[in-house]
N, C-alpha and C positions, 0 to 999 in steps of 0.2 A: 523589489516588485511587490506591490500590495496584493496579498492573496485572500484578504478577508471576505471578498465576494466571489471566491473561486467556485466555479461550476464546471462539470464535465467529467472527462476521463483522466484520472491520475494513474499513471502506470506504476505499479509496485515493481520497480526495476530489478532484474536479476543482476548478479555480479559475475562477469565472465572470468574464467581462470585459464592459465597456461596449464600444460600437462603436469608440471611439478606442483600445482596448487597455488602458485603465486597469481596475483591479480593481473589480468590482461587489460592494461589501460588503453591500448590502441583499440581493442574491441569495444571497450566501454565508451570510448569516444564515438565509434561508429553507431552504437546503440542510441546515444543522445541525438545524433543527426537523424537517425531512422525515425525516432519519435517526433522530432520537430517536423520532418517531412510529411509524416502521417497525421498531423494535427492533434496529437496527444496534448491535453490541456495543462498537464504538470507532471513532473517526475518526482517520485518518492524513492530516495536511495536509502540504503542501510536499514531496510525493513526486514520482515520475516523472509520474504521472497529473495531478498538480497543476501541471505545467509550471514547477517551481521553478527549473530551470536558467536560466530567462529573467528571474528576479527580482533586484532589488537586495537588499542586506542589509536596508535599511530596509523594503522591501516584505515580506521574510520576517518581520521583527519585527511589522509591522502585521497581517499575515494571522494569524500565530500568536496574537498577543494578542487579536485580535478573536474568533477561534473559541473560545479558552479562556473569554473573558468571556461569550460567547453560550451556550456549553455549560453554564456555571455549575455544574459538578460533576455534571450529569445523565448525562454520557457521558464516558468517558476520551478524552483528546486526546493523540495521539502526533505529534511533529513530526519531519519529515525534515530532518536537519541535515548531510547528507553533503557532502563535497567531495573533490577530488583533492589538496588541500593539507591536510595534517594540522592545521596551525596554524589554518587557517580552520574546519575541522570542529570543533575544540575551542572556538573562539570562538563559532561559531553554536550549539553545544550548550549552552554556558553561558548564552547569551542566552535560548534556549528554556526552559531550566530556570528562569531568573529570571522569565520570563513566566508560569510556572505549568504548563508541559507535564507530563503524567503519565509520559511516556516519550519515547525518541528512536529514530529509525531511522537507522542510520549505514552508509554504503555503502563498498564497496571503492574505492580510488583508480582513476580512469579517465584515459585518455590517457597519463599517466606510468606507470600500472599498479603499479609497485612489485614488489620481489622478496619471497620468502617471509618473511624477517624484517621487512622494511619494512612489509608488510601487517599482520603481527602487531602491530607497534608503533603503526601508524596507528590501530588499534582500541583498543589498550591505553591510549594516551595520552588518548584521548577518554573512555574509561570511567573512568580515574583522575581526570579533571577535573570530573566531575559526581557527583551523588548521587541520580540517578533511573535507572530501568531503561533499558537500551539493547538494541535488537534489531539484530543484524547483518543486512546486506542483500547477498545473493549473487545477482547478476544479470549474468553474464558476457556476455550478448547486448548489454548496454548499456555495459559497462565494459571488455570485452576481458581481464578477469582474474577469477579466482574465489578463494574462500576454501578452502584445502586442508583435507582432513579433519584433518590434524595441527594446523593452526591453530585449527580449530573446537574441538578437544579442549582446547587450551591456553586459548583465550579463554573457553570455557564455565565455567572455574573462577573467573573474575572475578565478584565479588559484584554488580557493576552490569550484567553482561551476562546478560540473561534469556532470550535465544532468537535464532533466525535466521529471516529471511524467505527462503525458498528459491525462487528464481525462475529457475533454470536450465532447468527443464523436463526435467531428467535424473533419472529415477526411480532409476537405479542410484546416482547420487551421493546422492540424498535418503535412500536406504536405508542407505548408509554413515553418514550423519549421524544417522539415526534410532537407531543403536546407542548413541549418546551422549546421548540425551534423558533428562531427569529432571524432577522437580518444580520444579527451579530453572533448567532450560534447556529451552526449548520450540521447536517448529518450526511455522511458519505457511507455508502454501502461498502462493507469489507468482504462481501460475498458476491462473486460475479453472477451466480445463478439467481439472485433475487435483486439485481440492480434496479430493474424497472418497478417491481413491487415497492422497494424503498423509495424510489422517486415518487410513486403514487401517494405516499403519505408525507411528502414534503422534503425528501432528500434532495441534495444538491449535486449528486454525482456518484461515482464509484472509484474506489482505490483498487485497481484491477490487476490480477495476475494474468488473465487471458489477453490483456492489452499488449503483453510482450509478443504475442504472435498474431493477434488481429487488432492492431492499434487503430486503424482507420475505421473499422467496423464498430469498435467499442465507442470511439469518439462520436461517430455518426448516430449511433443508437441513443446516446444520452442527449446529444444536440437535438435530434428529432423530438424527443420527449419534451425538452425545454421549450422548443418552438411550437409545441402544440400538436404535433403529429404522433399522438400516443399509439395509434394502431400500428403504424410503421415501426415504432420503437419496440412494441410488444412482439411483433413478428420477428424482428432481429434477435431479441432475447430468446425466443423459442427456437429459432433457426440454429443458434449456436449452443443451445443447452447441452446437447450430447457432448460436444467438444469441451465445454466448460467443465462438465462432470468428469470427463476423462482426465483433465488436468489435476484432479484430486484423487485419482485412484490409488496413488501412493502419496506420501507426505510431500507437501509443497516445500521447496520448488523442484523436486526431482522430475515430475512429468513435464513441467513447462520448459525446463532446460533441455530435456531429451527432445521435446517437440521442436525447439529452436535448432538443435543440432540436426534433426531430420530435415528441416527446412534449409539446411546448408549455412546456417548462421555461425556455426563453429564457436560456441560460447564455452566449450570445455565441460569439465565434470564438476565435482562437488568436493567439499571438505567433510571429512568424517565428523559426526556419525552418519551424515547422508552418504548414500552410495548409489551405484548404478541401478537403474530400474530392472526389476525381474524381467527376463526375456519374454515371458508370456504376456506380461502387461505392456511391454514395449510394442509388441505386435498388435495388441488391442488398440493402443494409442495411435499407431500408424494407420490402422484401418479407419478409425474415427476421423483422423485428419484427412484421409482420402475422401471420405463421405462428405466432409465439410468443404472440400474443394481447395484446401490449402497445401495439398501435396499432389 
């Protein structure tokens, strides 16, 4: 499925676990059907929200293949294949492509970080190694480094690099990047709380955590903006702002998985070093969900 013109709400899908910490594939299949039924525009698996940093390469492959098979061409599937080792990111990207992923989300190196030219080559070697669209992932709060405007310009010229997930929360940076957007290079908000502001400077949608619990609302908000009803889209953004903020009162994806469990979705717990939400924060989350009308 061609995703080069992708617009809308892309869910950053959580990974459900059994009580013993193994992957709950039956529940994962239910979540794919849930998002298709609620008009989510694409699924991102193996991202930050999916706890991919705790998976083996074999688990990566199994999850990716399962979701692609379950989706069966009804919804695009983008695989997170990032690593702080360029060789590993290339290898993971090739495997996801072979499994049938429609696109890749590739991240800046973390811990070792990389210098300017190293970060450029980190992305270029991956984009050179595959034949499907790649989305750059800028999230300095997780990686301690970012993609410079200069590197965005250089990378945007690669035929396999279709856009950037901008998750710095820095509107000034996003506006600089927005100057270089085109039909062949798009920007997606990586922060639910500023999805509409990002749309206002040329964004094409959101890669969303909150879409795990309000998928139809997130889809409709972005679609309303694309269709020209900007006032309605802004009202939706503001209506759910308290809920969106509550989903980040502890490190993602702890609150969103707790929220799904409160909704009766039974997605299980976490893999260490993530752990159950502090009781007082869980109660705050429950209250916010009630005010938002989803409990």
